Steps between C-alpha positions, in 0.01 A plus 500: 500500500638835412567757786196723528579862408294798561225523220629187325363147468628184653469318160449175680408205272246247589575120501196347323603145590361466852296172456649172611390172342371376834316824593136467569229742382173647594187458277588821327854387411685710747752333740368333815725697720379689803813712493458614141533864396179530296170574653192287402205296621495310836429139551158610625422649163630202302281265704195718456551518124549126464174454691320735267648330192702808402822448309784745601707670233843381378681800642816447280296486178285794598812711548630407158176583323484839675853588393420384142188715494695803618770465246247437220321832592838687516582389154140531354514883592858544373684560833837401595389414851265588782600653831259425782473667850142401563548196728211308345664530152822387658317206664348407161814514312732330753279362784745690730346689799630685802309716757229527243269758665798716611649496141157610365593853618870474533652401165814333610454201269517482125501247220629530133396248243682526168356431161713179495354394842797592716370595850662698757342576854619785726400433860523692826852504633635163634178327377652339187460151662112526469524415141735218526232244415400655163698367213340728247668801669838537343641766727416656841632848587428787744481874451171559325358702798507870416206638703575753753473283811801290392677742270471835668677774301679247282189410297662620168827322563323177571276537207793569268685175621185301452432650164847400385420133603177509296676637200768220516212248524307649210811484289568139594149359505275749313533352155623835373201697613538831696140498610450411870153425656469614874200433716573768761819682620627799695529808282867538538536139392311553190692819413833312543384239251370745242844687530664177384290505179239240605155546374262428785149327440227363705610195700154494664347423158759231438438328819132533528472326156760242592294420805163499321469130394550254782678176437359160629731523809392855564134391490588213738673742724205725489260210597721417798499857623125536448441180705724643768302829498169327514618279799595820674166669409315202662695561829401859476126419453511270806598796708281747333244565774381785711771639738808435288694803369554551129872497552489185700305330211735635241801368693360133465528535126857625512604242760350197313663618171847523672457175665483329161793686334293800369677826493299823581175680444509809280218688672284468813166569338240351753216685652181431678146643556482871385877495421417293191355799329677670326764238398877489566501547879773308663472262805473701809418450870123483454346188655235313293130518604216257452349568161800668337636431170873411498673571155859442406737481203780237557773670278716207630840411362515125582740202443732548198430866517168462312220744564149399620282788447144396611226675696208373719234667715371321801195541723584514873298316749206259499227742385361582162644774258285798427366597169780758430761239564330225291455748207861611495626147526269374219595794269872429561479129462289506175716788355824300560384189334340685207817661415698182557283343229654739239837347528645291211807498279500767237281751682711834528529678818312811346220261389456388854449859609252554211307177589517518873181478709436818680420535872150617575487892498487522884832311530699667219638805680705293745609229236824326540791640307508211260265207426790274402878509522787260427673316786821298538776589745270797605219691334625527141422637159235553376237706670163455359297823566141571494397717205502816712862444589619374180846617362484510120793311342645363821387137488455384146602138548319176482448229767710210452507154667723508805399843610386538860245757597305616811128591453416766740182682628413742782140566571402774742264801463612847576412573855402131555557319826688207339695385196604165342836407350530188295783373271606173333813402328471332155717344224446551131487156335485393128111508512415748755616537864538294816410652841805426728304621806281258696420681819123490555269795500260596778167313458328728751592806308410346170156441640 
């Protein structure tokens, strides 16, 4: 290993030959080694998936397909490489992760994928070992952090040194192109790259389209993560009774996810009673009362880093829902399934907007921001808007088999005493769609 110098990389190479002939493996092909570096599902999760008849992904094959799709998209758009600071794009291309939530707002990690498939990961200082199990990563370095917390008044110097590395990589692995895709970056970093004659394009566009079609292994990973999410939801529902605080209920979802090797939850959108209207209120100290509605959006990043974005609304207690609660629930339920029925290969995103079923007039003012959106490692491209919110020319692409979408709805009248949030996660197939969600709906609210 080279001696680490200020503003420079360690240039440590990864040894891809870590497997031994006698080594044992888990059902997803990862080593049966409790001391391994990589994160992943627990034995609890594997046992539950087996009982449910769910096949785990082959992780090694999933990684290779993701890198291949990234490289293909880089070349299709004429770039010499893609530079990523978004940790979810880094995870997709390399399956490398470190302090994911912290890195979401402290860009200390980066990943470069060249047009020839050569991959370099920059990690937080003295964290190079965290990618030691990833044979597709050719080189691990440090020194990509140029935000003020770690760089102080040397932002420009660090940016210049980092830009020199990227310039060298583009010359060696960019197939002659001087066009570089970047998903997001500090301004001084982008300026340093353009000063070297690199033409910068949209790395977000590259990576969202690379991530758009899910492989068989990614679909299996999503099935595993959804099963884990629904098991956690069931534990929440057992505890959903008068007297429990919203935060206490939300903590169950998080704990059950972590117990099975899940990773984090992107939001904390859970509310009860009058806090369900308007939507987007986060879990707070309010304690549930008999006769309340309890509504939530999981936004859960489960095992394998796969997102499970599902919503349910429950009635609290042993009584009977009132007419307003039932009406909102029936409107939301029917609306979601009517729009779901529009899904099939070949339908464009803009056609979905044109064909969508509208909410009744009384519920439109507080409609959800989208009625469908992509999903994978998180909420992903595309956003499918209601006609009132449509952005002309932004989403002119067709549905294809292998795309995963969430079908969303919120039903709550302005000034109403309650609201209902429902959402299912679906897969586009060769003939239509498959609903990947299986969590039941509230019979009492359906009436």
